C-alpha positions as a Markdown table, in Angstrom:
| # | Residue | x | y | z |
|---|---|---|---|---|
| 1 | Met | 4.0 | 8.1 | -21.4 |
| 2 | Ala | 2.3 | 11.6 | -21.7 |
| 3 | Pro | 4.1 | 14.5 | -23.5 |
| 4 | Tyr | 5.7 | 16.7 | -21.3 |
| 5 | Ala | 6.5 | 20.6 | -21.6 |
| 6 | Asn | 9.7 | 21.1 | -19.0 |
| 7 | Ile | 10.7 | 17.9 | -19.2 |
| 8 | Arg | 12.1 | 15.7 | -21.9 |
| 9 | Leu | 11.8 | 11.5 | -21.1 |
| 10 | Glu | 13.2 | 8.8 | -23.7 |
| 11 | Arg | 14.1 | 5.0 | -23.0 |
| 12 | Arg | 17.6 | 3.6 | -23.8 |
| 13 | Gly | 16.5 | -0.2 | -23.2 |
| 14 | Ala | 15.8 | -1.1 | -20.0 |
| 15 | Val | 17.4 | 2.8 | -18.7 |
| 16 | Ala | 14.8 | 5.6 | -18.9 |
| 17 | Val | 16.5 | 9.0 | -19.1 |
| 18 | Leu | 15.0 | 12.4 | -17.6 |
| 19 | Ser | 15.7 | 15.8 | -18.5 |
| 20 | Leu | 14.8 | 18.6 | -17.0 |
| 21 | Ala | 14.8 | 20.9 | -20.1 |
| 22 | Arg | 14.2 | 24.6 | -19.2 |
| 23 | Pro | 17.7 | 25.9 | -20.2 |
| 24 | Glu | 16.8 | 28.9 | -20.7 |
| 25 | Val | 15.9 | 29.3 | -16.8 |
| 26 | Arg | 18.4 | 27.0 | -15.4 |
| 27 | Asn | 16.4 | 24.1 | -15.2 |
| 28 | Ala | 14.6 | 26.2 | -12.5 |
| 29 | Leu | 11.7 | 24.5 | -10.7 |
| 30 | Asp | 7.8 | 26.1 | -11.0 |
| 31 | Glu | 4.2 | 24.2 | -10.5 |
| 32 | Ala | 4.5 | 23.0 | -13.7 |
| 33 | Thr | 7.7 | 21.5 | -13.6 |
| 34 | Leu | 7.0 | 20.0 | -10.2 |
| 35 | Asp | 3.7 | 18.4 | -11.9 |
| 36 | Glu | 5.6 | 16.8 | -15.0 |
| 37 | Leu | 8.3 | 15.5 | -12.5 |
| 38 | His | 4.9 | 14.2 | -10.1 |
| 39 | Asp | 3.1 | 12.6 | -13.1 |
| 40 | Ala | 6.5 | 11.1 | -14.7 |
| 41 | Phe | 7.9 | 9.1 | -11.9 |
| 42 | Lys | 5.0 | 7.9 | -10.2 |
| 43 | Arg | 4.3 | 5.7 | -13.7 |
| 44 | Leu | 8.1 | 5.2 | -13.9 |
| 45 | Gly | 8.7 | 1.2 | -13.1 |
| 46 | Ser | 5.8 | 0.1 | -14.3 |
| 47 | Gly | 6.5 | 0.5 | -18.2 |
| 48 | Gly | 9.5 | -2.1 | -18.3 |
| 49 | Glu | 12.4 | 0.5 | -17.1 |
| 50 | Arg | 15.0 | -1.2 | -14.1 |
| 51 | Val | 16.8 | 2.0 | -13.9 |
| 52 | Val | 15.7 | 5.9 | -14.3 |
| 53 | Ile | 18.9 | 8.6 | -14.7 |
| 54 | Leu | 17.9 | 12.0 | -14.0 |
| 55 | Arg | 20.1 | 14.3 | -15.7 |
| 56 | Ala | 19.9 | 18.6 | -16.9 |
| 57 | Glu | 20.3 | 20.2 | -20.1 |
| 58 | Gly | 22.1 | 23.6 | -20.4 |
| 59 | Lys | 25.0 | 24.4 | -18.2 |
| 60 | Asp | 23.2 | 24.0 | -14.7 |
| 61 | Phe | 21.1 | 21.0 | -12.8 |
| 62 | Cys | 19.3 | 23.2 | -12.0 |
| 63 | Ser | 19.1 | 26.6 | -9.9 |
| 64 | Gly | 16.0 | 26.6 | -7.5 |
| 65 | Ala | 12.5 | 27.8 | -7.4 |
| 66 | Asp | 11.4 | 29.6 | -10.5 |
| 67 | Val | 11.8 | 33.7 | -9.7 |
| 68 | Arg | 8.4 | 34.1 | -11.1 |
| 69 | Trp | 6.6 | 31.2 | -9.1 |
| 70 | Met | 8.4 | 32.8 | -6.2 |
| 71 | Arg | 7.1 | 36.1 | -7.4 |
| 72 | Arg | 3.3 | 34.6 | -7.2 |
| 73 | Ala | 4.4 | 32.6 | -4.1 |
| 74 | Ala | 5.3 | 36.1 | -2.9 |
| 75 | Glu | 1.3 | 36.6 | -2.5 |
| 76 | Phe | -0.1 | 33.6 | -1.5 |
| 77 | Ser | -2.5 | 33.2 | 1.1 |
| 78 | Pro | -1.7 | 30.3 | 3.8 |
| 79 | Ala | -3.4 | 27.9 | 2.4 |
| 80 | Glu | -2.3 | 28.7 | -1.1 |
| 81 | Ser | 1.2 | 28.2 | 0.0 |
| 82 | Arg | 0.1 | 25.0 | 2.2 |
| 83 | Lys | -1.2 | 23.4 | -1.0 |
| 84 | Asp | 1.8 | 25.0 | -3.3 |
| 85 | Ala | 4.4 | 23.2 | -0.5 |
| 86 | Met | 2.7 | 20.0 | -1.0 |
| 87 | Arg | 3.4 | 19.9 | -4.6 |
| 88 | Leu | 7.2 | 20.0 | -4.2 |
| 89 | Val | 6.6 | 17.4 | -1.2 |
| 90 | Lys | 4.9 | 15.1 | -3.9 |
| 91 | Ala | 7.6 | 16.0 | -6.5 |
| 92 | Leu | 10.5 | 14.7 | -4.5 |
| 93 | Lys | 8.2 | 12.2 | -2.5 |
| 94 | Ala | 7.9 | 10.1 | -6.1 |
| 95 | Val | 11.1 | 10.3 | -6.9 |
| 96 | Glu | 12.6 | 8.9 | -3.2 |
| 97 | Glu | 9.6 | 6.1 | -3.8 |
| 98 | Cys | 10.1 | 5.7 | -7.5 |
| 99 | Ser | 10.1 | 1.8 | -7.8 |
| 100 | Cys | 13.3 | 1.8 | -10.2 |
| 101 | Pro | 17.0 | 2.8 | -8.7 |
| 102 | Val | 17.3 | 6.6 | -9.8 |
| 103 | Ile | 20.8 | 8.5 | -10.7 |
| 104 | Ala | 21.4 | 11.8 | -10.4 |
| 105 | Arg | 23.8 | 13.5 | -13.3 |
| 106 | Val | 24.8 | 16.4 | -11.5 |
| 107 | His | 26.7 | 19.4 | -13.5 |
| 108 | Gly | 27.0 | 22.9 | -12.9 |
| 109 | Gly | 25.2 | 24.4 | -10.2 |
| 110 | Ala | 22.3 | 22.9 | -8.1 |
| 111 | Tyr | 20.5 | 25.5 | -5.7 |
| 112 | Gly | 18.0 | 25.0 | -3.1 |
| 113 | Gly | 15.1 | 22.9 | -4.7 |
| 114 | Gly | 17.2 | 21.2 | -6.9 |
| 115 | Leu | 19.2 | 19.9 | -3.8 |
| 116 | Gly | 15.8 | 18.3 | -2.5 |
| 117 | Leu | 15.4 | 16.9 | -5.8 |
| 118 | Ile | 18.9 | 15.7 | -5.2 |
| 119 | Ala | 18.6 | 14.1 | -2.0 |
| 120 | Ala | 15.3 | 12.4 | -3.0 |
| 121 | Cys | 17.6 | 10.1 | -5.7 |
| 122 | Asp | 19.4 | 6.6 | -4.7 |
| 123 | Ile | 22.6 | 7.8 | -6.5 |
| 124 | Val | 24.5 | 10.5 | -7.5 |
| 125 | Ala | 27.7 | 11.6 | -9.5 |
| 126 | Ala | 28.1 | 15.2 | -9.9 |
| 127 | Ala | 31.1 | 16.7 | -12.0 |
| 128 | Glu | 34.1 | 18.2 | -10.0 |
| 129 | Asp | 33.4 | 21.5 | -10.9 |
| 130 | Ser | 29.6 | 21.7 | -9.5 |
| 131 | Lys | 28.3 | 23.9 | -7.6 |
| 132 | Phe | 25.8 | 23.9 | -4.6 |
| 133 | Ser | 23.9 | 25.6 | -2.3 |
| 134 | Phe | 21.1 | 26.0 | 0.5 |
| 135 | Ser | 20.7 | 29.2 | -0.4 |
| 136 | Glu | 17.0 | 29.7 | 0.7 |
| 137 | Cys | 17.8 | 32.0 | 4.2 |
| 138 | Arg | 19.6 | 34.4 | 1.8 |
| 139 | Leu | 16.6 | 35.5 | 0.7 |
| 140 | Gly | 14.6 | 35.0 | 4.4 |
| 141 | Ile | 13.4 | 31.7 | 4.4 |
| 142 | Leu | 13.8 | 27.7 | 4.9 |
| 143 | Pro | 14.3 | 25.1 | 2.9 |
| 144 | Ala | 11.6 | 23.8 | 4.8 |
| 145 | Val | 10.3 | 21.2 | 2.4 |
| 146 | Val | 13.2 | 19.8 | 1.6 |
| 147 | Thr | 14.4 | 19.2 | 4.9 |
| 148 | Ser | 12.7 | 15.8 | 4.9 |
| 149 | Phe | 15.0 | 14.3 | 2.1 |
| 150 | Val | 18.3 | 16.3 | 3.4 |
| 151 | Leu | 18.2 | 15.1 | 6.7 |
| 152 | Pro | 18.0 | 12.0 | 6.6 |
| 153 | Lys | 20.9 | 11.4 | 4.0 |
| 154 | Ile | 23.2 | 14.1 | 5.2 |
| 155 | Gly | 21.9 | 14.1 | 9.0 |
| 156 | Pro | 22.1 | 17.4 | 11.4 |
| 157 | Ser | 25.4 | 18.6 | 12.2 |
| 158 | His | 26.0 | 19.3 | 8.1 |
| 159 | Thr | 22.3 | 20.1 | 7.7 |
| 160 | Arg | 23.3 | 23.1 | 10.6 |
| 161 | Arg | 26.6 | 24.3 | 8.9 |
| 162 | Leu | 25.0 | 24.6 | 5.1 |
| 163 | Tyr | 21.5 | 25.5 | 5.9 |
| 164 | Leu | 23.0 | 28.3 | 8.3 |
| 165 | Thr | 25.3 | 29.3 | 6.7 |
| 166 | Ala | 23.7 | 29.7 | 2.7 |
| 167 | Glu | 27.7 | 28.8 | 1.5 |
| 168 | Val | 28.5 | 27.9 | -1.8 |
| 169 | Phe | 30.0 | 24.8 | -1.7 |
| 170 | Gly | 31.9 | 22.3 | -4.5 |
| 171 | Ala | 31.0 | 18.7 | -5.2 |
| 172 | Arg | 34.3 | 17.0 | -2.8 |
| 173 | Thr | 32.3 | 18.5 | 0.4 |
| 174 | Ala | 29.0 | 17.6 | -1.5 |
| 175 | Gln | 30.5 | 14.0 | -1.5 |
| 176 | Thr | 32.2 | 14.1 | 2.1 |
| 177 | Val | 28.6 | 15.0 | 3.9 |
| 178 | Gly | 27.0 | 13.0 | 1.9 |
| 179 | Leu | 24.8 | 14.3 | -0.6 |
| 180 | Ile | 26.5 | 12.8 | -3.8 |
| 181 | His | 28.2 | 9.7 | -3.9 |
| 182 | Glu | 30.4 | 9.9 | -6.8 |
| 183 | Ala | 33.4 | 13.2 | -7.9 |
| 184 | Val | 34.2 | 12.9 | -11.6 |
| 185 | Pro | 35.1 | 15.2 | -14.5 |
| 186 | Glu | 32.3 | 16.3 | -16.0 |
| 187 | Ala | 34.2 | 14.7 | -19.6 |
| 188 | Gly | 34.1 | 11.2 | -17.2 |
| 189 | Leu | 30.2 | 11.8 | -16.4 |
| 190 | Asp | 28.7 | 9.9 | -18.5 |
| 191 | Ala | 30.9 | 6.8 | -18.7 |
| 192 | Lys | 30.2 | 6.8 | -14.3 |
| 193 | Val | 26.7 | 7.8 | -14.8 |
| 194 | Ser | 26.9 | 4.9 | -17.7 |
| 195 | Glu | 29.0 | 2.3 | -15.0 |
| 196 | Leu | 27.1 | 3.2 | -12.3 |
| 197 | Ala | 23.3 | 2.0 | -14.5 |
| 198 | Glu | 25.2 | -1.7 | -16.0 |
| 199 | Asn | 26.0 | -2.0 | -11.6 |
| 200 | Val | 22.1 | -2.4 | -11.2 |
| 201 | Leu | 21.0 | -3.6 | -14.5 |
| 202 | Arg | 23.6 | -7.2 | -13.1 |
| 203 | Asn | 21.2 | -7.3 | -10.5 |
| 204 | Gly | 17.6 | -9.6 | -9.9 |
| 205 | Pro | 15.2 | -6.5 | -11.0 |
| 206 | Lys | 12.5 | -7.5 | -8.2 |
| 207 | Ala | 15.5 | -7.6 | -5.1 |
| 208 | Val | 16.7 | -4.4 | -6.7 |
| 209 | Ala | 13.6 | -3.1 | -5.7 |
| 210 | Ala | 12.5 | -4.6 | -3.2 |
| 211 | Ala | 15.5 | -3.1 | -1.6 |
| 212 | Lys | 15.0 | 0.4 | -2.0 |
| 213 | Ala | 11.6 | -0.3 | -0.2 |
| 214 | Tyr | 13.1 | -2.0 | 1.8 |
| 215 | Ile | 15.5 | 1.0 | 3.1 |
| 216 | Arg | 13.3 | 3.2 | 3.3 |
| 217 | Glu | 10.9 | 1.3 | 5.7 |
| 218 | Met | 13.4 | 0.2 | 7.7 |
| 219 | Ala | 15.6 | 4.1 | 8.4 |
| 220 | Gly | 11.9 | 4.8 | 10.0 |
| 221 | Leu | 11.6 | 1.8 | 12.2 |
| 222 | Pro | 13.2 | 1.8 | 15.8 |
| 223 | Ala | 15.4 | -1.4 | 16.7 |
| 224 | Glu | 13.6 | -4.2 | 18.1 |
| 225 | Arg | 11.5 | -4.1 | 15.0 |
| 226 | Arg | 14.1 | -3.8 | 12.9 |
| 227 | Val | 15.2 | -7.3 | 14.1 |
| 228 | Lys | 11.8 | -8.5 | 12.9 |
| 229 | Leu | 11.6 | -6.9 | 9.6 |
| 230 | Ser | 15.2 | -8.2 | 8.6 |
| 231 | Val | 14.3 | -11.9 | 9.2 |
| 232 | Glu | 11.2 | -11.5 | 7.7 |
| 233 | Thr | 12.1 | -9.9 | 4.8 |
| 234 | Leu | 15.2 | -12.4 | 4.2 |
| 235 | Val | 12.5 | -15.3 | 4.4 |
| 236 | Lys | 10.4 | -13.6 | 1.9 |
| 237 | Ser | 13.5 | -13.3 | -0.8 |
| 238 | Arg | 14.7 | -16.8 | -0.5 |
| 239 | Ser | 11.7 | -18.1 | -0.9 |
| 240 | Gly | 10.1 | -16.3 | -4.1 |
| 241 | Pro | 11.2 | -17.1 | -7.1 |
| 242 | Glu | 14.4 | -14.8 | -8.3 |
| 243 | Gly | 15.5 | -15.4 | -4.8 |
| 244 | Lys | 16.2 | -19.3 | -5.6 |
| 245 | Glu | 17.6 | -18.9 | -9.3 |
| 246 | Gly | 19.9 | -16.3 | -8.3 |
| 247 | Leu | 21.1 | -18.2 | -5.6 |
| 248 | Arg | 21.7 | -21.7 | -7.4 |
| 249 | Ala | 23.3 | -19.3 | -10.1 |
| 250 | Phe | 25.9 | -18.2 | -8.1 |
| 251 | Leu | 26.5 | -21.9 | -6.3 |
| 252 | Glu | 26.7 | -23.5 | -10.3 |
| 253 | Lys | 28.9 | -20.7 | -11.1 |
| 254 | Arg | 26.7 | -19.7 | -14.5 |
| 255 | Pro | 24.9 | -16.3 | -15.0 |
| 256 | Pro | 21.5 | -16.1 | -13.3 |
C-alpha cells in the first residue's frame, strides 16, 4: 500500500492495524489526514485483510479538527466549504463501507470529528477513562457532517442532548447511548480488541462482508422491502459454497 505521512498501516496476518499518527497535535484531523484515511480504507479488504483495527498513537484518540485547518476553513467561500465538507464525508464513508469489519480502539480524548470516525466503525472498545464531546456548538458551528454517521448509531434523543450541551462525557455514558460497545480498563484494552478481532476471524469471511453490507442496506429500507431483501439474502447465503460448507461443518461437528 502507499506510504502515508499522517497515518500508519501495518499487517498482522489477516488483521490490518491503522494508527492515527499525529500525536503532537493529539491526532487532529486535517485535509491530508482525511485524504489518507479515505485512500487507505478504500484499499483495505482487497489485500487479504479480514479485520481492521483503528487506533491512535499518543495520549488521545482524536482531538477533532486541526486548528490550522479550521483557520483556513474560516476563510473559505461557500464552494470551497462544500468541497472541504465532502472530504470528511468521503473519509467517513470509506470507513463505514470498508468490506472488512472495523474495530476502533479508543483511549484518551475523542472530540468533534473524531466521534464521527468512531461512529463510522463497526465495533468500538474504549478505555474506561476516555473522554468524549460533540464540541462544535461551543465554537459556534454544528457537528453537521458527522450526524449522518452519529444519528443512526445513537438515535435522535441522545444526539439532541449531547449536541446541544456539548458536554464532556465518559465511556460509560458513551456505552449507554450506543456510541461505543465495550468500556474496559486501559490496561486491558488491547486484550479486548484482540478478543473482538479473534471472534470475527472465526467466521466465514464472505459471510462477514455480506452481513456488514446487508445491515447497512436494510437500515435504509421500508418494512415491506426489508422482508423481500431478507428472504433473498438468506437464499443466496445458503446456496453459496461458504454457506454450504459452514452448515455441513456445524452438523458434522467439525471445523469448516
